[in-house]
VOGU-3710 file (C-alpha; in Angstrom, 3 decimals, decimal comma):
1> mlylippeel> -22,246/11,758/13,600  -21,828/10,236/10,196  -19,308/7,679/11,074  -21,415/6,376/13,863  -23,926/5,320/11,279  -23,274/1,995/9,466  -22,095/2,865/5,946  -25,025/0,839/4,494  -27,498/3,021/6,340  -26,231/6,559/5,292
11> aealpgepry> -29,290/7,159/3,268  -31,290/7,368/6,470  -29,076/10,400/7,468  -29,902/12,223/4,246  -33,787/12,428/4,279  -35,193/13,736/1,094  -31,961/13,243/-0,956  -31,713/10,753/-3,862  -30,077/7,431/-3,164  -26,991/8,167/-5,070
21> radqlrrwly> -26,043/10,975/-2,728  -25,521/8,335/0,166  -23,258/6,444/-2,171  -21,316/9,574/-2,797  -21,090/10,470/0,833  -19,973/6,868/1,616  -17,051/7,263/-0,810  -16,013/10,587/0,754  -16,116/9,045/4,230  -14,390/5,729/3,543
31> etpvlgseam> -12,618/5,542/0,325  -11,289/9,074/-0,296  -11,793/10,845/3,069  -11,328/14,559/3,384  -10,790/16,756/6,348  -13,724/19,045/5,804  -17,115/18,582/4,065  -16,358/21,529/1,785  -13,989/19,222/-0,139  -16,869/16,938/-1,066
41> knlparlrte> -17,321/18,714/-4,362  -19,865/16,447/-6,025  -22,360/17,170/-3,166  -24,553/20,381/-3,311  -23,199/23,245/-1,272  -26,267/23,192/0,940  -25,753/19,532/1,729  -22,076/20,029/2,496  -22,914/22,851/4,929  -25,623/20,690/6,511
51> idsrhwpfav> -23,339/17,634/7,115  -20,272/19,628/8,256  -21,132/19,539/11,997  -21,840/15,827/11,810  -18,698/14,924/9,800  -16,317/13,608/12,481  -17,239/11,938/15,744  -14,436/13,797/17,515  -12,468/17,054/17,440  -8,638/17,385/17,505
61> dleqsadagt> -7,603/18,413/21,022  -3,753/18,185/20,420  -1,621/17,369/17,495  2,197/16,634/17,625  4,838/15,828/15,075  8,225/14,270/15,377  10,887/12,331/13,440  11,105/15,068/10,673  7,326/14,810/10,257  7,149/11,057/9,758
71> trkwlfrtpd> 5,570/10,553/13,060  2,312/12,265/13,999  0,085/11,878/17,034  -3,373/13,072/17,686  -5,403/13,382/20,906  -9,084/13,459/19,794  -11,882/14,526/22,069  -15,391/13,203/21,692  -18,536/15,166/22,426  -18,890/13,445/25,802
81> gasiesvlmg> -15,166/14,333/26,741  -13,642/10,894/26,074  -10,001/10,874/24,890  -8,796/8,886/21,800  -5,235/8,670/20,749  -3,813/7,725/17,356  -0,159/7,640/16,083  0,849/7,751/12,434  4,254/6,444/11,568  5,664/6,763/8,051
91> yprrttlcis> 8,306/4,495/6,694  9,739/4,198/3,201  7,509/1,177/2,215  4,560/1,545/4,639  2,554/3,920/6,510  1,403/2,506/9,829  -1,465/3,875/11,982  -1,665/2,836/15,692  -5,334/3,220/16,750  -7,417/3,021/19,923
101> sqagcamact> -10,306/0,751/20,694  -11,278/2,040/24,152  -11,086/5,346/26,006  -8,837/4,312/28,861  -8,188/0,770/29,779  -9,264/-1,499/32,639  -6,286/-3,999/32,311  -4,202/-1,905/34,900  -0,733/-3,000/33,399  1,755/-1,300/35,749
111> fcatgqfgfe> 3,830/0,348/33,070  1,168/1,674/30,799  0,053/5,223/30,753  -3,467/4,364/29,538  -3,979/1,891/32,417  -2,942/4,487/35,005  -5,946/6,490/34,196  -8,429/3,618/34,215  -11,329/2,745/32,018  -13,880/5,426/30,556
121> rhlepgeiva> -15,762/3,581/28,028  -15,716/1,411/24,847  -15,195/3,182/21,440  -17,976/2,511/18,923  -17,099/1,038/15,531  -17,341/4,376/13,892  -15,002/6,053/16,377  -12,531/3,306/15,645  -12,759/3,538/11,902  -12,807/7,346/11,870
131> qvayanahir> -9,290/7,349/13,221  -8,139/5,567/10,040  -10,193/7,916/7,825  -8,913/11,091/9,642  -5,182/9,876/9,128  -5,905/9,254/5,347  -7,617/12,634/5,068  -4,634/14,344/6,765  -2,104/12,593/4,555  -4,176/13,654/1,401
141> ehglenspqr> -4,102/17,275/2,490  -0,641/17,655/4,077  1,358/14,635/2,733  3,707/12,349/4,568  7,505/12,628/3,693  9,119/9,620/1,904  6,211/7,216/2,766  3,196/5,836/1,014  0,484/8,557/0,802  -2,093/6,477/2,716
151> vtnivfmgmg> -2,388/4,262/5,630  -1,090/0,746/4,516  -1,074/-0,976/7,953  -3,187/-0,703/10,983  -2,271/-1,884/14,499  -4,819/-1,944/17,267  -2,142/-1,104/19,772  -3,400/2,305/20,970  -5,509/3,005/23,998  -7,557/0,117/25,385
161> eplanfsrvn> -7,738/-3,698/25,130  -9,321/-4,520/21,709  -10,531/-7,967/22,744  -12,361/-6,514/25,702  -14,424/-4,627/23,254  -14,824/-7,453/20,785  -18,233/-6,827/19,152  -17,410/-3,258/18,294  -13,946/-4,093/17,206  -15,314/-6,911/15,033
171> ealrrlievm> -17,617/-4,473/13,271  -14,799/-1,941/12,807  -12,774/-4,712/11,249  -15,596/-5,422/8,844  -15,842/-1,714/7,714  -11,988/-1,451/7,370  -11,779/-4,690/5,294  -15,011/-4,674/3,344  -15,805/-0,909/2,968  -12,412/0,739/3,123
181> gisarsitvs> -10,775/-2,065/1,246  -7,799/-2,646/3,595  -6,269/-6,054/3,517  -6,846/-8,154/6,627  -3,146/-9,292/6,311  -2,164/-5,496/6,945  -4,209/-5,232/10,136  -2,827/-6,423/13,574  -4,998/-6,768/16,657  -3,067/-6,764/19,964
191> tvgvvpgirr> -4,087/-8,187/23,237  -2,682/-8,635/26,727  -4,211/-12,085/26,823  -8,015/-11,858/26,860  -8,430/-15,568/26,151  -12,199/-15,478/25,403  -11,572/-12,636/23,016  -8,761/-14,472/21,220  -11,187/-17,491/20,838  -14,006/-15,139/19,350
201> lteapwkvnl> -11,494/-13,630/17,002  -10,473/-17,157/15,966  -14,131/-17,817/14,876  -14,436/-14,410/13,092  -13,918/-14,423/9,365  -10,902/-11,886/9,296  -7,546/-13,256/8,842  -5,874/-10,403/10,698  -2,589/-10,788/12,580  -2,603/-11,310/16,280
211> avslhaaddq> -0,134/-9,898/18,620  0,063/-10,923/22,226  1,675/-8,509/24,775  3,387/-10,834/27,180  6,002/-8,664/28,919  6,904/-11,601/31,122  7,635/-15,238/30,571  6,435/-16,791/33,814  3,314/-16,371/35,729  4,824/-14,961/38,880
221> lrdelvplnk> 6,365/-11,870/37,020  3,366/-11,580/34,779  0,947/-11,517/37,597  2,888/-8,484/38,787  3,149/-6,620/35,355  -0,121/-7,678/33,713  -2,746/-8,371/36,368  -5,129/-10,016/33,851  -2,663/-12,972/34,066  -4,323/-13,932/37,383
231> rydlanviea> -7,446/-14,734/35,361  -5,839/-16,070/32,222  -2,411/-17,528/32,931  0,334/-17,987/30,385  -0,646/-21,632/29,623  -4,235/-20,456/28,657  -2,917/-17,554/26,632  -0,374/-19,672/24,636  -3,031/-22,344/23,965  -5,496/-19,774/22,575
241> crryrdekgr> -2,698/-18,171/20,449  -1,671/-21,688/19,143  -5,265/-22,303/18,029  -5,455/-18,985/16,340  -2,343/-19,611/14,519  -3,503/-23,054/13,373  -7,030/-22,008/12,371  -5,917/-18,857/10,596  -2,538/-19,748/9,324  -1,255/-16,411/10,478
251> risiewalid> 2,094/-16,029/12,429  1,644/-14,837/16,108  3,745/-11,876/17,250  4,835/-11,469/20,759  5,233/-7,905/22,103  7,714/-7,309/24,904  8,270/-3,948/26,549  11,816/-4,133/28,221  11,681/-2,831/31,853  14,776/-2,015/33,766
261> gkndtvdqar> 15,270/-4,627/36,503  12,174/-6,500/35,856  11,915/-8,382/32,542  15,268/-7,671/31,015  17,163/-10,551/32,389  18,835/-13,430/30,595  16,528/-15,849/32,407  13,457/-14,053/31,060  15,127/-13,963/27,583  15,541/-17,710/27,607
271> klaaiawdlr> 12,000/-18,434/28,860  10,668/-15,986/26,164  12,549/-17,846/23,526  10,976/-21,169/24,545  7,474/-19,657/24,304  8,269/-18,090/20,813  9,717/-21,395/19,664  6,587/-23,296/20,787  4,238/-20,819/19,016  6,626/-20,299/16,019
281> ahvnvialnq> 6,155/-16,622/16,815  8,148/-13,464/16,091  9,159/-11,437/18,994  8,975/-7,589/18,839  11,061/-6,064/21,650  11,026/-2,309/22,448  12,708/-0,545/25,372  9,890/0,863/27,616  8,691/4,292/26,731  8,558/5,703/30,244
291> tplsqdapps> 5,335/7,332/31,455  5,115/10,252/33,975  2,971/8,346/36,492  5,294/5,200/36,774  8,661/4,581/38,248  9,314/1,889/35,675  12,144/2,890/33,226  13,795/1,457/30,176  17,193/-0,576/30,643  20,511/0,884/29,611
301> prqvqafmta> 21,528/0,216/25,927  23,987/-2,328/27,145  21,316/-4,264/29,074  18,977/-4,057/26,041  21,750/-5,645/23,827  22,443/-8,311/26,370  18,795/-9,283/26,442  18,491/-9,364/22,673  21,686/-11,533/22,477  20,382/-14,046/24,985
311> ltdaganatl> 17,031/-14,122/23,220  18,451/-14,747/19,764  21,057/-17,215/21,123  18,273/-19,322/22,589  16,739/-19,513/19,095  14,046/-16,820/19,019  13,239/-14,910/15,908  13,322/-11,439/17,316  13,458/-7,717/16,238  14,517/-4,747/18,473
321> rdtrgrdida> 12,007/-2,118/17,495  12,997/1,573/17,122  11,238/3,927/19,507  9,394/6,454/17,485  8,069/9,829/18,764  9,590/9,667/22,286  9,653/13,441/22,266  5,929/13,721/21,521  4,743/11,237/24,190  4,038/8,628/21,584
331> acgqlrvrsa> 3,454/5,700/24,057  -0,250/4,822/24,364  -1,993/7,233/26,795  1,010/9,492/27,234  -0,435/12,556/25,430  -3,627/12,234/27,564  -1,577/11,969/30,828  0,504/15,023/29,773  -2,667/16,904/28,890  -4,414/15,911/32,147
341> tspna> -1,397/16,696/34,387  -0,194/19,931/32,687  -0,664/22,915/35,003  -2,270/24,687/31,974  -4,712/21,916/31,312
//
């Protein structure tokens, strides 16, 4: 598969072809991607036919659209049967793509659809980058209403824990930044608190944004919601984030999925505000997008507002995020869950 080959080595995939063919192919794959090889017009017809079956490292298993076409979700399937989910979200000034770094996830967060299926395997760098290329190719062919006609922002917030797959994610970042020309400041890597991975990302050359998914502001509750906390507790996570902020000069974001009766209390809001103040972090709050295999549910609108009021009154810089694509199972892993549990699957 062409995306599984480092872009600098594409010539090896085209034996007998002149060197410039590899350069042309690299531009079609990374700079101006297209859905099908037949659109690569400056390549000979015979070569387009030959590479067609090697174009994408996955096939589209399911595709859904919501929010008047500005939210699109894909479930990709790799030749070995692994599932990959990506969500494209169009806004007036940006087009954000949420991508996966693993098939499944081993973190076992209680409320997460991906974690409920467990871990399959790491995604290769080309499988990660190909999600971005596919979204750009799809936009080029089909357009995206009232939004930039390309992916402007990338968030590693799909299936999997990016920093548990650090070496491959690091290479994917290199290709996204150096080959595709995407600004590091437009890329966000999210983690539930893999402290060694945060440290390795601190040493990497990319000044990407770091988002930490806390979901609880004390170790007792976080042990319950995010089992990894038993290995890397809040104090260690906060210290690693503080170092990343200081070394990279990038603001930390804290992600918080509000769960009814668990982390939606005034006490949790005040503790969260203290952590955010310490890290000079911005807090992104979103009501839980409920998954079919969990009893966890989002709070009522009144409780959400009470939490936000307590959070901001305590001095936190916080935003209540809109829930996009609820009707198309837009939370990480949900489309896979629906597909696997459907009686027609």
